[in-house]
LOFIDO-513391 format. One record per residue: x, y, z of N, C-alpha, C in turn. Coordinates in steps of 0.1 Angstrom, whole numbers. Atoms other than C-alpha are relative to their C-alpha. Layout:
<pts>
neast,nnorth,nup,caeast,canorth,caup,ceast,cnorth,cup
X,Y,Z,X,Y,Z,X,Y,Z
...
</pts>
This chain:
<pts>
neast,nnorth,nup,caeast,canorth,caup,ceast,cnorth,cup
11,7,9,-1306,-327,1115,-9,9,-7
8,-8,8,-1323,-310,1087,-14,-4,-1
13,2,1,-1361,-310,1087,-7,2,-12
6,-2,13,-1382,-316,1056,-15,-3,3
15,1,-1,-1422,-310,1058,-6,-4,-13
10,6,10,-1447,-330,1036,-13,5,2
16,-3,-1,-1481,-316,1029,-8,-8,-11
8,8,12,-1502,-342,1011,-13,-7,7
14,6,-7,-1537,-358,1019,-2,-14,-8
4,13,5,-1553,-392,1013,-14,-1,3
13,3,-4,-1590,-403,1013,-5,-9,-12
6,9,9,-1613,-426,994,-2,5,-13
1,-7,12,-1619,-401,966,14,4,-7
-12,-5,7,-1582,-391,960,10,-12,2
-7,14,-1,-1567,-425,970,11,4,10
-11,-2,-8,-1533,-428,988,15,4,-7
-11,-2,8,-1510,-421,960,10,11,1
-8,-12,-3,-1499,-386,968,10,-2,12
-9,2,-14,-1488,-396,1005,11,-10,-3
-10,11,1,-1472,-429,992,13,6,-8
-12,-5,10,-1449,-412,965,9,10,10
-9,-9,-10,-1440,-385,993,7,-10,10
-6,10,-9,-1432,-414,1016,15,-4,-7
-15,4,8,-1404,-425,989,10,11,3
-11,-13,-2,-1388,-390,991,4,1,15
0,-2,-14,-1393,-390,1030,11,-9,4
-10,10,-4,-1373,-423,1032,14,2,-3
-13,-4,6,-1345,-410,1010,5,11,8
-5,-12,-9,-1343,-378,1032,4,-5,12
-2,5,-13,-1343,-398,1064,14,-8,0
-15,8,2,-1313,-420,1050,10,9,2
-12,-8,-1,-1292,-389,1049,-1,9,13
0,-5,-12,-1298,-383,1085,-8,13,2
9,-11,-2,-1327,-358,1081,-12,-5,9
13,4,-7,-1361,-356,1098,-11,6,-9
13,-4,9,-1395,-356,1081,-14,1,10
13,1,-6,-1430,-347,1092,-9,2,-12
12,-1,9,-1461,-353,1072,-12,10,8
12,-10,-5,-1490,-325,1075,-11,-4,-10
13,5,6,-1524,-339,1068,-12,8,3
13,-5,-5,-1559,-326,1066,-11,-8,4
10,8,-3,-1577,-358,1070,9,-13,9
-6,11,-7,-1570,-387,1094,-1,-15,-7
0,16,4,-1560,-424,1084,8,-7,9
-9,8,-9,-1550,-446,1111,10,-9,-8
-7,8,7,-1537,-469,1086,14,5,-5
-12,-6,6,-1514,-445,1069,10,7,10
-12,-4,-13,-1502,-429,1102,9,-9,6
-6,11,-7,-1494,-461,1116,14,-5,-13
-12,2,11,-1472,-468,1082,11,12,0
-10,-10,-1,-1456,-434,1084,7,2,13
-7,-1,-13,-1448,-435,1121,11,-13,1
-8,10,1,-1432,-468,1115,12,2,-7
-13,-5,6,-1407,-451,1093,7,12,7
-5,-11,-6,-1398,-428,1120,-4,15,-4
5,-13,7,-1419,-400,1103,-9,6,11
12,-6,-6,-1440,-375,1124,-11,2,-7
13,-2,6,-1477,-369,1116,-7,10,7
7,-11,-4,-1495,-336,1121,-13,1,-7
11,-3,8,-1531,-332,1114,-5,16,2
5,-13,0,-1546,-298,1104,-15,0,4
14,-3,-2,-1578,-283,1115,-9,8,-12
4,-9,11,-1582,-263,1084,-4,-8,-13
4,6,13,-1599,-270,1052,11,-3,-10
-11,4,9,-1574,-287,1027,2,12,-12
-5,-10,11,-1558,-260,1002,-7,13,5
3,-12,-5,-1573,-231,1022,11,9,5
-10,-10,-5,-1555,-199,1034,5,-5,14
-1,5,-14,-1557,-214,1070,8,-12,-2
-10,12,2,-1542,-247,1057,14,5,-1
-13,-6,2,-1513,-227,1044,7,6,12
-6,-5,-12,-1508,-208,1076,3,-10,9
-4,10,-12,-1510,-238,1099,13,-7,-6
-10,7,7,-1486,-256,1075,14,9,4
-9,-9,-2,-1462,-226,1078,5,-1,14
-3,-1,-14,-1464,-226,1115,7,-13,4
-6,14,-3,-1455,-264,1117,15,0,-7
-15,-2,8,-1424,-257,1092,9,9,11
-8,-8,-10,-1412,-228,1116,2,-6,12
-1,7,-15,-1418,-249,1148,11,-9,-2
-10,11,2,-1395,-277,1133,13,6,-7
-11,-6,5,-1371,-252,1119,4,-5,-14
-2,4,12,-1376,-265,1084,1,11,-11
0,-10,10,-1366,-245,1054,-8,-3,-14
8,4,15,-1383,-267,1026,-12,-7,4
12,6,-2,-1419,-279,1024,-3,-8,-15
3,10,12,-1429,-308,997,-15,1,0
14,-1,1,-1465,-301,985,-3,-8,-12
3,11,10,-1483,-330,967,-15,0,1
15,3,-1,-1520,-326,957,-6,12,-9
7,-9,7,-1545,-310,935,-7,11,4
5,-11,-8,-1561,-288,960,9,11,4
-9,-12,-4,-1531,-266,963,2,8,-12
1,-9,13,-1535,-236,940,12,9,-2
-10,-11,2,-1512,-208,929,-1,8,13
0,-8,-12,-1523,-187,959,5,-8,11
-6,7,-9,-1515,-214,982,16,-2,0
-16,1,3,-1480,-218,968,7,15,4
-6,-12,-3,-1476,-179,970,0,2,14
0,-4,-14,-1486,-179,1006,13,-6,8
-10,6,-6,-1460,-205,1015,13,8,-2
-13,-7,4,-1433,-185,997,2,13,8
1,-15,-7,-1443,-152,1014,8,0,14
-5,2,-14,-1429,-167,1046,17,-4,-2
-13,1,4,-1394,-171,1030,3,-17,-2
-2,14,2,-1398,-210,1026,3,-4,-12
-1,7,12,-1386,-231,999,-10,-12,-2
12,10,3,-1411,-253,982,2,-9,-14
1,11,12,-1412,-284,960,-14,-6,-2
14,4,6,-1444,-290,941,1,-12,-7
-1,13,8,-1449,-325,931,-15,1,-10
12,-3,9,-1474,-323,901,-1,-10,-11
2,11,11,-1488,-345,872,-6,6,-13
5,-4,13,-1506,-323,847,-1,15,0
-2,-16,0,-1498,-284,854,-14,5,3
12,-6,-2,-1532,-277,871,0,13,6
0,-14,-6,-1522,-245,887,3,11,-11
0,-11,9,-1526,-212,870,15,5,-2
-15,-6,0,-1489,-201,879,7,-10,9
-7,8,-8,-1463,-219,897,12,11,6
-8,-9,-8,-1445,-198,925,10,-7,8
-9,8,-9,-1424,-227,939,14,2,-5
-13,1,2,-1388,-233,939,4,-12,-10
-2,13,7,-1390,-268,924,-14,-6,-5
11,9,5,-1417,-285,902,3,-14,-4
-5,14,2,-1413,-323,902,-13,-7,-9
10,8,8,-1433,-341,873,6,-14,-4
-7,11,6,-1422,-376,872,-6,-11,-10
7,8,10,-1445,-389,845,6,-1,-13
-5,0,14,-1436,-401,812,-6,8,-9
6,-9,9,-1459,-377,797,2,15,6
-3,-13,-5,-1443,-347,817,6,9,-13
-4,-10,12,-1437,-317,791,2,14,8
-3,-11,-5,-1421,-285,800,-11,11,-3
8,-8,5,-1450,-267,782,-12,1,10
9,1,-9,-1472,-276,811,2,11,11
-4,-10,-9,-1452,-251,831,6,13,-6
-4,-14,7,-1449,-220,809,-3,11,10
6,-9,-11,-1468,-200,837,7,-2,12
-6,2,-13,-1441,-201,863,10,11,3
-10,-10,-5,-1415,-177,882,12,-2,-8
-13,1,6,-1381,-169,868,10,-9,8
-9,10,-9,-1367,-188,899,-4,-13,0
6,13,-1,-1387,-219,895,5,-10,-10
-5,8,9,-1368,-248,883,-10,-14,-2
8,13,3,-1385,-281,867,8,-13,-1
-5,12,1,-1377,-317,871,-11,-9,-7
9,8,7,-1393,-338,846,4,-12,-6
-3,12,6,-1397,-372,834,3,-12,12
-1,11,-8,-1392,-408,847,15,-3,7
-12,1,-7,-1356,-404,858,-1,6,14
5,-3,-16,-1372,-387,890,-11,-6,5
10,8,-6,-1396,-414,896,2,-3,15
-4,2,-12,-1399,-417,932,-7,-14,5
3,12,-4,-1397,-453,945,3,-3,15
-4,2,-13,-1399,-464,980,10,-11,2
-12,9,-3,-1370,-482,998,0,-14,-2
2,15,2,-1385,-515,997,1,-6,-13
-1,5,15,-1386,-518,959,15,0,-3
-13,-3,5,-1350,-508,956,10,-14,3
-7,12,0,-1337,-543,969,0,-8,-11
2,6,12,-1349,-555,935,7,6,-11
-8,-9,11,-1326,-531,916,10,-10,-7
-8,6,7,-1310,-548,888,-3,-16,-2
4,14,1,-1327,-582,892,-10,0,-12
10,6,11,-1346,-600,862,-9,-8,3
9,7,-2,-1379,-611,867,-2,-14,-8
2,12,9,-1386,-649,856,-15,0,-4
15,-1,6,-1417,-649,833,-4,-15,-1
7,13,0,-1439,-680,838,-6,-5,-12
8,5,13,-1453,-700,807,-14,4,1
13,-3,-2,-1487,-695,820,-2,9,13
-1,-8,-12,-1494,-665,845,-11,-3,7
12,4,-10,-1514,-681,871,-1,9,12
-1,-7,-13,-1503,-658,900,-5,15,-4
4,-12,4,-1525,-626,896,-1,10,12
-1,-10,-11,-1520,-594,916,-12,12,-5
9,-11,4,-1551,-569,915,4,12,11
-2,-13,-7,-1544,-533,928,-5,12,-5
7,-11,7,-1568,-506,920,0,13,8
-1,-13,-8,-1557,-478,943,-3,-1,13
3,1,-14,-1559,-471,979,-14,5,4
14,-5,-2,-1594,-456,976,-10,-8,-7
10,7,9,-1612,-471,946,-15,3,2
13,-3,-4,-1644,-452,953,-13,-6,-10
9,7,9,-1662,-467,921,0,-16,0
-2,16,-1,-1651,-503,931,2,-7,-12
-7,5,13,-1634,-511,898,3,-14,4
-6,12,-5,-1619,-539,921,-10,-11,-4
10,9,1,-1653,-557,920,-1,-5,-16
1,3,12,-1655,-555,881,10,-10,-4
-10,9,5,-1621,-571,877,-2,-14,6
3,13,-7,-1631,-599,901,-11,-7,-7
11,8,8,-1662,-606,881,7,-6,-14
-7,6,13,-1640,-610,849,9,-12,4
-8,12,-3,-1616,-632,867,-8,-13,4
8,13,-4,-1644,-655,879,-5,-5,-14
6,5,13,-1654,-659,842,9,-9,-9
-12,7,8,-1619,-673,832,-1,-15,3
-2,16,-3,-1617,-712,827,14,-2,1
-14,4,-2,-1580,-714,837,2,-7,12
-3,9,-11,-1570,-739,861,11,5,10
-12,-2,-12,-1550,-733,895,4,16,0
-3,-15,-5,-1553,-693,896,3,4,13
1,-6,-13,-1540,-677,927,0,16,-1
2,-12,1,-1551,-643,931,-1,8,13
0,-7,-14,-1542,-616,957,-6,14,-5
6,-12,1,-1564,-586,959,5,10,11
-5,-11,-9,-1550,-554,975,-11,13,0
6,-11,-1,-1571,-526,989,4,9,12
-5,-9,-10,-1563,-495,1008,-10,2,12
8,-3,-11,-1576,-482,1042,-11,9,-2
10,-9,3,-1597,-456,1026,-12,-6,-11
9,7,9,-1616,-482,1004,-13,-3,7
13,0,-8,-1653,-480,1013,-8,-13,-2
7,13,5,-1662,-516,996,3,-12,6
-5,10,-6,-1646,-539,1019,-10,-12,2
10,12,-5,-1677,-560,1030,-6,-3,-14
6,6,13,-1691,-562,995,10,-7,-8
-10,7,6,-1658,-574,982,1,-14,5
-2,13,-8,-1656,-600,1009,-12,-10,-4
14,8,4,-1693,-611,1002,3,-7,-14
-1,4,15,-1685,-615,963,12,-12,2
-12,11,1,-1651,-634,970,-6,-14,5
3,13,-5,-1668,-659,992,-11,-8,-6
10,8,11,-1694,-667,964,9,-7,-10
-9,7,11,-1665,-679,943,7,-13,5
-8,10,-2,-1647,-709,939,16,1,-2
-14,-3,3,-1614,-693,931,10,2,13
-11,0,-11,-1582,-692,954,1,17,0
-1,-15,0,-1585,-654,962,4,6,16
-4,-4,-13,-1567,-637,992,-3,16,1
2,-14,-2,-1580,-601,1000,7,7,12
-9,-5,-11,-1554,-580,1018,-2,16,1
4,-13,-4,-1560,-547,1035,14,7,6
-12,-7,-7,-1533,-521,1042,13,-6,0
-13,8,-1,-1503,-541,1032,11,11,0
-12,-8,0,-1468,-529,1035,12,-7,-6
-10,10,9,-1450,-556,1013,-5,-1,-14
2,-1,13,-1460,-544,980,10,-6,-9
-12,5,7,-1427,-552,967,0,-15,-1
0,12,-1,-1429,-588,978,-11,-7,-8
11,5,9,-1463,-593,960,3,3,-14
-5,-1,15,-1450,-578,928,9,-10,-4
-12,12,5,-1420,-603,929,-8,-12,0
7,12,2,-1446,-631,936,-8,0,-13
13,0,11,-1472,-621,908,7,-4,-14
0,1,13,-1470,-632,873,-6,11,-10
7,-11,8,-1493,-604,861,-8,7,10
8,-9,-9,-1509,-575,876,-11,9,-7
9,-8,5,-1541,-556,870,0,12,9
-2,-12,-9,-1538,-521,883,-7,12,-5
3,-13,4,-1549,-486,883,11,7,-7
-10,-8,4,-1529,-459,865,4,8,12
-7,-7,-12,-1507,-436,887,12,-6,3
-13,2,-4,-1477,-440,907,4,-16,1
-2,13,-1,-1482,-478,910,7,-5,-14
-7,4,14,-1472,-481,872,14,1,0
-15,-2,-3,-1437,-469,882,5,-13,6
-4,10,-9,-1434,-496,908,0,-14,-9
1,14,8,-1447,-525,884,11,1,-10
-10,-1,9,-1423,-512,857,14,-4,4
-12,1,-4,-1394,-512,878,2,-16,5
-1,12,-4,-1403,-547,892,0,-12,-13
3,7,12,-1407,-559,856,-12,-10,0
13,5,-1,-1444,-571,862,-8,3,-10
7,-4,11,-1463,-572,830,-15,3,5
12,-6,-5,-1496,-552,838,-10,3,-11
11,-6,6,-1530,-545,825,-6,11,9
3,-10,-9,-1541,-510,836,-13,5,-5
14,-7,2,-1576,-495,840,1,15,7
-2,-13,-6,-1576,-456,844,-11,3,9
10,-3,-10,-1596,-444,874,-2,15,4
-2,-16,-2,-1586,-406,874,4,6,-11
-4,-8,14,-1582,-380,846,15,0,-1
-13,-2,-1,-1546,-374,857,8,-13,-7
-6,13,4,-1538,-412,848,-1,-3,-14
4,4,13,-1550,-411,812,12,1,-10
-11,-2,10,-1520,-396,794,12,-10,4
-11,10,-4,-1496,-419,814,-2,-12,-5
4,12,4,-1513,-448,807,0,-4,-16
-1,-1,15,-1516,-440,768,14,-2,-4
-15,0,3,-1478,-435,766,6,-13,4
-4,13,-3,-1471,-466,786,-3,-11,-8
5,12,8,-1492,-487,763,8,2,-13
-5,-1,13,-1477,-471,732,16,-6,-1
-13,7,-2,-1443,-481,745,0,-13,2
0,16,-3,-1453,-516,751,3,-5,12
-2,4,-14,-1449,-516,788,-12,-5,7
11,4,-8,-1484,-521,799,-12,-2,-13
13,-1,9,-1520,-529,781,-9,9,7
7,-10,-7,-1540,-500,787,-16,-2,-5
15,2,2,-1579,-507,788,-8,12,-1
10,-14,-1,-1589,-470,793,-7,1,12
9,-4,-12,-1615,-455,815,-8,-11,5
8,10,-7,-1630,-477,840,-15,-1,-3
15,1,1,-1665,-468,833,-2,-6,-15
2,5,15,-1660,-476,796,3,-14,-3
-7,15,2,-1642,-510,799,-12,-8,7
7,7,-4,-1665,-538,803,7,-13,6
-6,11,-6,-1662,-571,823,4,-10,-10
-3,9,11,-1661,-592,790,14,4,-6
-14,-7,5,-1632,-568,778,11,-4,8
-10,1,-11,-1612,-573,810,4,-16,-1
-4,16,1,-1616,-612,807,7,-4,-12
-5,4,12,-1607,-612,770,16,4,1
-15,-3,-2,-1573,-594,775,8,-8,10
-4,7,-12,-1568,-613,808,4,-16,-8
-1,13,6,-1572,-647,788,13,0,-8
-9,0,10,-1550,-637,760,14,3,7
-14,-2,-4,-1520,-623,781,3,-11,11
-4,9,-9,-1520,-650,807,7,-12,-8
-4,11,6,-1511,-675,780,11,5,-9
-8,-5,9,-1488,-652,759,15,4,8
-11,1,-6,-1455,-658,774,11,11,-8
-9,-9,7,-1433,-638,748,-4,14,1
2,-14,-3,-1454,-606,753,1,6,13
-1,-2,-14,-1453,-608,789,16,3,2
-14,-3,-1,-1413,-610,785,3,13,-5
-3,-12,5,-1414,-581,764,-4,13,8
5,-11,-10,-1434,-560,787,10,1,12
-11,-1,-12,-1411,-570,816,13,7,-4
-14,-6,4,-1380,-560,797,-2,15,-2
2,-12,1,-1393,-527,787,-3,10,13
2,-6,-13,-1405,-518,822,13,3,7
-13,0,-9,-1372,-526,838,9,12,-6
-8,-12,7,-1355,-503,811,-5,13,3
6,-14,0,-1378,-474,817,4,6,15
-1,-5,-13,-1373,-471,856,12,-4,7
-13,4,-6,-1339,-472,873,0,-1,14
1,-2,-14,-1349,-465,907,9,10,8
-9,-9,-7,-1326,-437,916,-7,14,0
5,-12,2,-1352,-409,911,0,8,15
1,-8,-12,-1356,-399,948,15,4,5
-13,-5,0,-1318,-395,951,2,13,-7
-1,-12,10,-1318,-371,921,-8,10,6
9,-11,-8,-1346,-351,938,7,8,10
-6,-4,-13,-1328,-348,971,12,6,-2
-13,-7,5,-1294,-339,952,-4,15,-5
3,-13,5,-1314,-311,935,-3,11,12
6,-10,-11,-1330,-298,968,14,4,8
-11,-3,-7,-1294,-299,985,8,11,-8
-7,-11,8,-1279,-279,955,-7,13,0
6,-12,-1,-1304,-253,960,-1,6,13
3,-4,-14,-1301,-251,997,13,6,5
-13,-6,-3,-1264,-240,997,1,15,1
</pts>
């Protein structure tokens, strides 16, 4: 049984996206009779429970994330588990961190979004984004291979049961899914709820998702209680695919969730809450897959409400968005990545 080590973190500031897209790859690896271990710098009981439910081991570091000590402890864990590959996902991991892992003879897959490292010393760089460009990785070693674009999009196993299905588009989008990331430190969720509360559309059903690292739970509960809308606030869910299948329309943050929404054919309004999401959201908007409202601090409650009101009643536009999303993401990304790992392990 081959072991694969993942090094990724989650917090209120960085959200849960790095860990969750790594989970997709871990699921695919485990399916092929492998074993996986997640190495993390900060503890999250909700995420740990989710990972362990997938028969994934979780080990916590005592070192500062991205430090030399972090690299050394991660190497020790890899050696203890007889693992030859480490998957690293996060902006705290520098060129020096990569070089340190490689110095122990390990193979490294680096999951990246915008070429933040000065140089890439890893065996594989994976950038699954629609805005991925090889020019981001001009500074890399001769042995470094790059996997670019949405053909490598990592989708968790639960989404793949919908592969090939066509979503029914309701005449009026009354079922609204709100998902602004696992952390949402600036409480963009509240701004969206304020916009929804001002809509004069009957029989709306709203599901709001927040992660275990969200610090605004009590404030959101208090605001929801003051409204007459039908709103369900759900914490640490594990049935995202079911909720996307249920919904007629989503309001989401940029990032990995956009690939899930596209695959499910769910028309989406996107608000960017991190710098690395801007290019992705802009290109998805250009291709007609989403409506990009832009940076969360710039968009107003009134703007959110206006776009919502228009899209809720515009069935043809939602049908087009759904079709373009399904054509974009085929769901086989994790298999392609593992195939590349296997070809480089021979």
